C-alpha positions as CSV (number, residue, x, y, z in Angstrom):
1,M,-3.9,-2.5,13.2
2,H,-2.2,-3.6,16.5
3,D,-3.0,-5.3,19.5
4,I,-5.2,-3.6,21.8
5,K,-3.7,-6.0,25.0
6,D,-0.3,-4.8,23.7
7,I,-1.5,-0.7,23.9
8,R,-3.2,-1.4,27.2
9,K,0.2,-2.9,28.8
10,N,2.5,0.0,27.0
11,L,0.4,3.0,26.6
12,E,3.8,5.1,27.4
13,K,5.4,2.9,24.9
14,Y,3.1,3.9,22.1
15,K,2.5,7.3,22.9
16,K,6.3,8.1,22.5
17,K,6.5,5.6,19.2
18,L,3.1,7.2,17.8
19,I,4.7,10.9,17.9
20,E,7.5,9.5,15.8
21,R,4.7,9.0,13.6
22,N,2.7,12.4,13.4
23,F,0.7,11.1,15.3
24,D,-1.2,12.5,18.6
25,F,-2.2,9.4,20.8
26,K,-4.5,10.5,23.7
27,I,-4.0,8.1,26.0
28,N,-6.8,9.7,27.6
29,L,-9.0,9.4,25.7
30,F,-8.2,5.3,24.7
31,E,-8.5,4.2,28.2
32,T,-11.9,6.0,28.6
33,L,-13.3,4.5,25.5
34,D,-11.6,1.1,26.1
35,A,-12.8,1.0,30.0
36,N,-16.7,1.6,28.9
37,N,-16.4,-0.8,26.1
38,R,-15.2,-3.3,28.7
39,R,-17.7,-2.7,31.2
40,L,-20.3,-3.3,29.0
41,I,-19.3,-6.5,27.8
42,N,-18.1,-7.5,31.3
43,N,-21.7,-6.9,32.7
44,K,-23.4,-8.3,29.8
45,E,-21.4,-11.6,30.4
46,K,-22.8,-11.6,34.0
47,L,-25.8,-11.4,33.0
48,E,-25.9,-13.7,30.2
49,Q,-24.5,-16.0,33.0
50,E,-27.5,-15.5,35.5
51,K,-29.7,-16.1,33.0
52,K,-28.2,-19.4,31.7
53,I,-28.5,-20.4,35.8
54,L,-32.1,-19.6,35.9
55,S,-32.6,-21.8,32.5
56,K,-32.0,-24.8,34.5
57,S,-34.8,-24.2,37.0
58,K,-38.2,-24.9,36.9
59,D,-39.5,-22.2,39.1
60,K,-41.8,-20.8,37.3
61,A,-41.5,-17.6,39.1
62,N,-38.1,-17.5,37.6
63,F,-39.9,-16.3,34.1
64,E,-40.3,-13.0,34.2
65,K,-37.3,-12.9,36.3
66,S,-35.1,-14.4,33.0
67,K,-37.2,-12.1,30.6
68,K,-36.1,-9.0,32.0
69,I,-32.7,-9.7,31.9
70,S,-33.0,-10.9,28.6
71,E,-34.1,-7.5,28.2
72,E,-31.8,-5.7,29.9
73,I,-28.9,-7.8,28.2
74,S,-30.6,-6.4,24.8
75,K,-30.0,-2.6,26.1
76,L,-26.5,-3.5,27.1
77,S,-25.7,-5.4,23.5
78,D,-27.1,-2.1,22.2
79,Q,-25.2,0.3,24.1
80,Q,-21.9,-2.2,23.8
81,I,-21.9,-1.4,19.8
82,I,-21.9,1.7,19.7
83,A,-18.7,1.8,22.7
84,Q,-17.1,-0.8,20.2
85,K,-17.7,1.7,17.6
86,K,-16.5,4.7,19.2
87,L,-13.0,2.6,20.2
88,N,-13.0,1.2,16.8
89,E,-13.0,4.8,15.4
90,L,-10.0,5.3,17.0
91,L,-7.8,2.0,16.7
92,Y,-8.5,2.2,13.1
93,V,-6.6,5.3,12.2
94,I,-3.9,4.6,14.3
95,P,-0.5,4.2,12.1
96,N,1.8,1.0,12.2
97,L,4.9,1.9,14.9
98,A,8.4,2.3,12.9
99,A,10.8,-0.6,13.4
100,D,13.9,0.3,15.6
101,N,16.6,1.2,12.8
102,V,14.2,3.6,11.3
103,P,15.4,7.7,10.9
104,I,13.7,9.4,13.2
105,G,11.9,12.4,11.9
106,K,8.9,14.2,10.8
107,D,9.6,14.5,7.3
108,E,11.6,13.3,4.3
109,K,14.0,15.9,6.0
110,S,14.9,13.1,8.1
111,N,15.0,10.4,5.4
112,K,18.5,8.7,5.3
113,L,20.5,8.4,1.5
114,I,21.7,4.9,1.7
115,E,24.0,4.8,-1.8
116,K,23.9,6.0,-5.4
117,F,23.8,3.3,-8.6
118,G,24.8,3.8,-12.0
119,K,26.7,6.9,-13.8
120,I,24.5,10.3,-14.9
121,K,24.8,10.8,-18.7
122,K,26.5,14.1,-19.4
123,F,24.8,15.4,-22.5
124,S,26.0,18.1,-25.3
125,F,22.5,19.4,-25.3
126,D,19.9,20.6,-23.2
127,P,18.1,17.5,-22.4
128,K,14.3,17.6,-23.2
129,S,11.5,16.7,-20.7
130,H,9.9,13.8,-21.5
131,T,6.9,16.3,-22.1
132,E,8.8,17.6,-24.8
133,I,10.0,14.7,-26.3
134,G,6.3,12.9,-26.5
135,L,4.8,16.3,-28.1
136,N,7.8,17.0,-30.3
137,K,6.8,13.1,-31.3
138,K,2.9,13.6,-31.2
139,E,2.8,10.6,-29.2
140,I,2.2,12.0,-25.7
141,D,-1.2,13.4,-26.0
142,F,-2.6,15.6,-22.9
143,E,-5.2,17.7,-25.6
144,T,-7.4,14.2,-26.2
145,S,-6.8,13.4,-22.5
146,I,-8.9,16.7,-21.0
147,K,-11.8,15.9,-23.6
148,L,-12.3,12.4,-22.5
149,S,-11.3,12.7,-18.6
150,G,-9.9,16.0,-17.4
151,S,-6.6,17.1,-16.1
152,R,-4.1,14.5,-14.8
153,F,-5.1,11.5,-17.7
154,V,-2.9,11.2,-20.8
155,V,-3.7,9.2,-23.9
156,L,-0.3,7.9,-25.2
157,K,0.2,6.7,-29.0
158,N,2.2,4.3,-31.1
159,R,5.5,4.0,-30.2
160,I,5.7,5.2,-26.7
161,A,2.4,3.4,-26.1
162,L,4.4,0.4,-27.5
163,L,7.2,1.1,-25.1
164,E,5.1,1.0,-22.2
165,R,3.6,-2.0,-22.9
166,A,6.9,-3.4,-23.6
167,L,7.8,-2.2,-19.9
168,I,5.6,-3.7,-18.5
169,N,6.3,-6.9,-20.1
170,F,9.6,-6.8,-19.2
171,M,9.4,-6.2,-15.7
172,L,6.6,-9.1,-15.5
173,D,9.2,-11.9,-16.9
174,V,11.9,-10.3,-15.0
175,H,10.2,-10.7,-11.6
176,T,8.3,-13.9,-12.4
177,T,11.6,-15.7,-14.7
178,E,14.3,-14.6,-12.2
179,F,12.7,-13.8,-8.8
180,G,9.9,-16.4,-8.4
181,Y,7.5,-13.5,-8.3
182,T,3.8,-15.8,-8.9
183,E,1.7,-13.3,-11.4
184,I,-1.8,-12.5,-10.7
185,S,-4.4,-10.9,-13.0
186,P,-6.6,-9.7,-10.2
187,P,-9.9,-7.5,-9.9
188,L,-9.5,-3.7,-10.3
189,I,-12.6,-3.2,-8.4
190,V,-12.7,-3.8,-4.4
191,N,-15.3,-4.1,-1.4
192,E,-14.7,-1.8,1.5
193,E,-13.2,-4.7,3.7
194,V,-10.5,-5.1,1.2
195,M,-9.4,-1.7,1.4
196,F,-9.9,-1.6,5.1
197,G,-7.4,-5.2,5.1
198,T,-4.7,-3.0,3.9
199,G,-5.0,0.3,5.2
200,Q,-6.1,2.7,2.5
201,L,-10.1,2.6,4.9
202,P,-10.8,4.9,6.6
203,K,-8.2,7.4,7.0
204,F,-7.2,7.9,3.3
205,E,-11.1,7.4,1.8
206,E,-10.8,10.7,0.3
207,D,-8.0,10.0,-2.2
208,Q,-10.0,6.9,-3.6
209,F,-12.2,6.4,-6.5
210,E,-15.3,5.2,-5.3
211,I,-18.0,3.5,-7.7
212,K,-21.4,3.9,-6.9
213,F,-24.1,0.9,-7.6
214,E,-28.0,0.6,-7.7
215,N,-29.4,-1.4,-5.1
216,S,-26.1,-2.4,-3.1
217,N,-25.6,-1.7,0.6
218,Q,-21.6,-3.1,0.0
219,R,-19.3,0.0,-1.2
220,K,-17.1,-0.6,-4.2
221,F,-13.5,1.1,-5.0
222,L,-11.0,1.6,-7.8
223,I,-7.6,-0.1,-6.8
224,P,-5.3,3.0,-6.0
225,T,-2.8,0.2,-6.3
226,A,-2.4,-3.5,-6.5
227,E,-1.1,-3.9,-3.0
228,V,-4.9,-4.1,-2.1
229,V,-5.6,-6.8,-4.4
230,L,-2.6,-9.0,-3.8
231,T,-2.2,-8.6,-0.1
232,N,-6.1,-9.8,0.8
233,L,-5.3,-13.0,-1.3
234,V,-4.9,-14.5,2.3
235,R,-7.4,-12.4,4.2
236,E,-8.9,-14.6,6.7
237,S,-7.0,-17.5,5.7
238,I,-4.6,-20.0,8.0
239,I,-1.9,-20.7,5.7
240,N,0.5,-23.5,6.4
241,E,3.8,-22.9,7.4
242,D,5.2,-24.8,4.7
243,H,3.7,-22.9,1.8
244,L,5.3,-19.9,3.3
245,P,7.2,-17.2,1.8
246,L,4.1,-16.3,-0.9
247,R,5.1,-14.2,-4.0
248,F,2.9,-12.2,-5.7
249,V,3.4,-9.8,-8.6
250,S,0.8,-7.7,-10.8
251,S,0.6,-5.4,-13.6
252,T,-2.7,-3.3,-13.0
253,P,-3.6,0.2,-13.7
254,C,-4.5,2.2,-10.6
255,F,-6.4,4.9,-9.2
256,R,-6.1,7.4,-7.2
257,K,-7.5,11.0,-6.9
258,E,-4.7,12.8,-5.5
259,A,-6.2,14.8,-2.7
260,G,-4.2,17.2,-1.2
261,S,-1.6,17.3,-3.9
262,Y,-2.8,19.9,-5.9
263,G,-0.1,22.2,-7.3
264,K,2.1,19.4,-7.6
265,D,3.7,17.7,-10.7
266,T,0.7,18.9,-12.7
267,K,2.6,19.5,-16.0
268,G,3.3,15.8,-17.6
269,M,2.5,12.2,-16.2
270,M,5.0,12.4,-12.9
271,R,1.5,12.7,-11.0
272,Q,-1.5,10.8,-12.8
273,H,-5.1,10.2,-11.8
274,Q,-4.8,6.8,-13.4
275,F,-1.4,5.0,-14.2
276,Y,-0.2,1.5,-14.5
277,K,2.4,-0.1,-11.7
278,V,4.4,-3.2,-11.2
279,E,3.4,-4.2,-7.9
280,L,5.1,-6.7,-5.9
281,V,4.0,-8.5,-2.5
282,S,5.3,-10.9,-0.5
283,V,3.4,-12.6,2.6
284,V,6.2,-14.2,5.4
285,E,6.7,-15.7,9.0
286,P,7.8,-12.9,11.1
287,K,11.1,-14.2,11.5
288,D,12.1,-13.3,7.8
289,S,10.2,-10.2,7.3
290,N,14.0,-8.3,7.2
291,S,15.2,-10.3,5.1
292,E,12.4,-10.7,2.3
293,L,12.8,-6.6,2.6
294,D,16.0,-6.9,1.2
295,R,15.1,-9.4,-1.3
296,M,12.1,-7.2,-2.8
297,L,14.6,-4.0,-2.5
298,N,16.9,-5.7,-5.1
299,C,14.5,-7.3,-7.5
300,A,13.2,-3.7,-7.9
301,K,16.6,-2.5,-8.5
302,K,17.3,-4.8,-10.9
303,I,15.5,-3.5,-13.4
304,L,16.8,0.0,-13.2
305,D,20.2,-2.1,-13.3
306,K,19.2,-4.0,-16.3
307,L,17.8,-0.5,-18.3
308,E,21.1,1.3,-17.0
309,I,19.3,4.2,-15.5
310,P,21.3,6.0,-12.6
311,Y,19.0,6.0,-9.1
312,Q,19.4,6.3,-5.6
313,I,18.1,4.3,-2.1
314,I,17.0,6.2,0.8
315,L,15.7,4.6,4.0
316,L,12.7,7.1,5.0
317,S,12.3,8.7,8.6
318,S,9.3,7.7,11.2
319,G,7.4,11.0,10.0
320,D,7.6,10.0,6.3
321,M,6.6,6.2,6.2
322,G,3.4,4.9,4.8
323,F,0.6,4.6,7.1
324,S,0.9,0.8,7.5
325,A,4.7,0.9,6.8
326,E,7.2,-0.1,9.7
327,K,10.2,0.4,7.5
328,T,10.4,1.9,3.9
329,F,13.0,2.1,1.6
330,D,12.4,4.2,-2.0
331,I,14.2,4.3,-5.0
332,E,14.5,7.2,-6.7
333,A,15.2,7.2,-10.5
334,W,17.5,10.4,-11.9
335,I,15.5,12.9,-14.4
336,P,17.9,14.4,-16.3
337,S,15.0,17.6,-17.7
338,E,14.6,18.0,-13.2
339,G,18.2,17.5,-12.6
340,K,17.1,15.5,-9.4
341,Y,16.4,12.2,-8.6
342,R,12.5,11.0,-8.2
343,E,10.5,8.4,-6.3
344,I,9.9,5.4,-8.8
345,S,9.6,2.8,-6.2
346,S,8.9,2.1,-2.7
347,C,9.3,-0.9,-0.9
348,S,7.9,-1.5,2.7
349,S,7.8,-4.0,5.1
350,C,4.5,-3.4,7.2
351,G,5.0,-6.7,10.1
352,S,1.8,-8.2,11.4
353,F,-0.2,-4.6,10.9
354,Q,-2.1,-5.3,8.0
355,A,-2.4,-9.5,8.7
356,R,-4.3,-8.3,11.7
357,R,-6.8,-6.0,9.7
358,M,-7.2,-8.8,7.3
359,G,-7.4,-12.0,9.4
360,A,-4.4,-13.6,7.9
361,K,-2.4,-15.9,9.9
362,Y,0.0,-19.4,9.4
363,K,0.3,-22.7,11.2
364,S,2.9,-23.3,13.0
365,K,4.6,-26.0,15.5
366,N,3.8,-23.7,17.9
367,G,0.1,-22.8,16.8
368,N,-1.4,-20.0,14.6
369,D,-0.3,-16.4,14.7
370,F,-0.3,-13.5,12.2
371,V,1.7,-13.2,9.1
372,C,3.6,-10.6,7.8
373,T,3.3,-8.4,5.0
374,L,5.4,-6.8,2.4
375,N,4.6,-4.5,-0.5
376,G,7.0,-2.6,-3.8
377,S,6.9,-1.0,-6.6
378,G,8.7,-3.4,-9.2
379,L,8.4,-0.7,-10.6
380,A,5.9,2.4,-11.5
381,V,5.3,2.1,-15.2
382,G,4.6,6.3,-16.1
383,R,8.1,7.6,-14.0
384,L,9.4,4.6,-15.7
385,L,8.9,5.7,-19.1
386,I,9.6,8.9,-18.1
387,A,13.0,8.1,-16.7
388,L,13.9,6.2,-19.7
389,L,12.9,8.6,-22.6
390,E,14.8,11.3,-20.6
391,N,17.6,9.7,-19.7
392,N,18.1,7.5,-23.5
393,Q,17.2,10.5,-25.6
394,N,19.9,11.9,-28.5
395,K,20.5,15.2,-29.9
396,D,18.9,14.2,-33.2
397,G,15.3,14.1,-31.1
398,T,15.3,10.2,-31.0
399,V,15.2,7.9,-28.1
400,S,17.4,4.9,-27.8
401,I,15.6,1.3,-26.7
402,P,17.6,-0.5,-24.1
403,N,19.6,-3.9,-25.3
404,V,17.1,-5.8,-23.1
405,L,14.0,-4.2,-24.5
406,K,14.4,-4.3,-27.6
407,K,13.0,-7.5,-28.1
408,Y,9.7,-6.5,-26.8
409,M,9.7,-3.3,-29.1
410,N,9.8,-5.4,-32.2
411,N,13.5,-5.3,-32.6
412,L,13.5,-1.2,-32.6
413,D,16.6,0.4,-31.7
414,K,15.7,4.0,-31.8
415,I,11.9,5.6,-31.3
């Protein structure tokens, strides 16, 4: 969310920067809604001041006058609530502004390739997809998952289920012991305010799984990513400057309807309604935001380096970034069966955008200011599982286990 005072002062700047985010900022509508809201607030405050003066008078004639003023204040309050709601409906769906060093473009075509890492393996046979590998071993089961839950779910069995768990434990160990992240085991169900804080609501409501509770006025949702809960750990708080940076890591299931993605990646495990992800979140001072993004990216990259999976780094354009991001790097892992790189992580700096929505500040010598938040996948477990199975497959149908994973896999060399 943006500072409304800053929007008022820099209307043309916001219109230009939001066009770069594919958002049509209607300046006239904003000015009309804002002016009406401010007028109602101002009129109400004048009447409240007038009533305060009358209350000090002992003249009985002022009693009726004070009563009428109270009624007028009540009417203005009701009108102002409605005006504020209309203004908020506009403000709440305005995306974050792109950082100055982000490529400008409408979509992924304007993304910038930063660098490639690792050596792509040349197979002496036609590499199988993760789906074929799993079906041959009878350890990736889509038929049963369809009976249980419908499409875009999966049942993993035996050694591939063990491999999924091994990857999670391996990544958590690396991020906690090598990079100093604090592991969190969070709730998987959150309220509406928490979803608003990180930007999932109200703009992306159609993509969320909402849970219906009887006799409850509060809406609850399954988390679409652990970013939601980890970032909101600092909501409505003032953190001492000495306690920053805060770095959290969590492994959780994630739940997404994938609205609008029909027809995309319908086969296999690439795009699921339920999937595991190891998530990284940082909370820092504004001056440290850029360096923290680089650090987070390197933490995510290290996982693929250790597993010896080829990948590339992409800097996303202004039109391809997520709603809350000001700058995003994607990590894309090599998928042999497709002959291309696929996203396995997004690492984003959000500036103070989420902090304003959450009311998260830090205390410094110069007073209180909003923190900056960052988030990144470290990594998406299902897609990492795909990349590992496909890049480590052998001609005889086995899959070699990387050395760093063997202790998590009961010392198996192959599956």
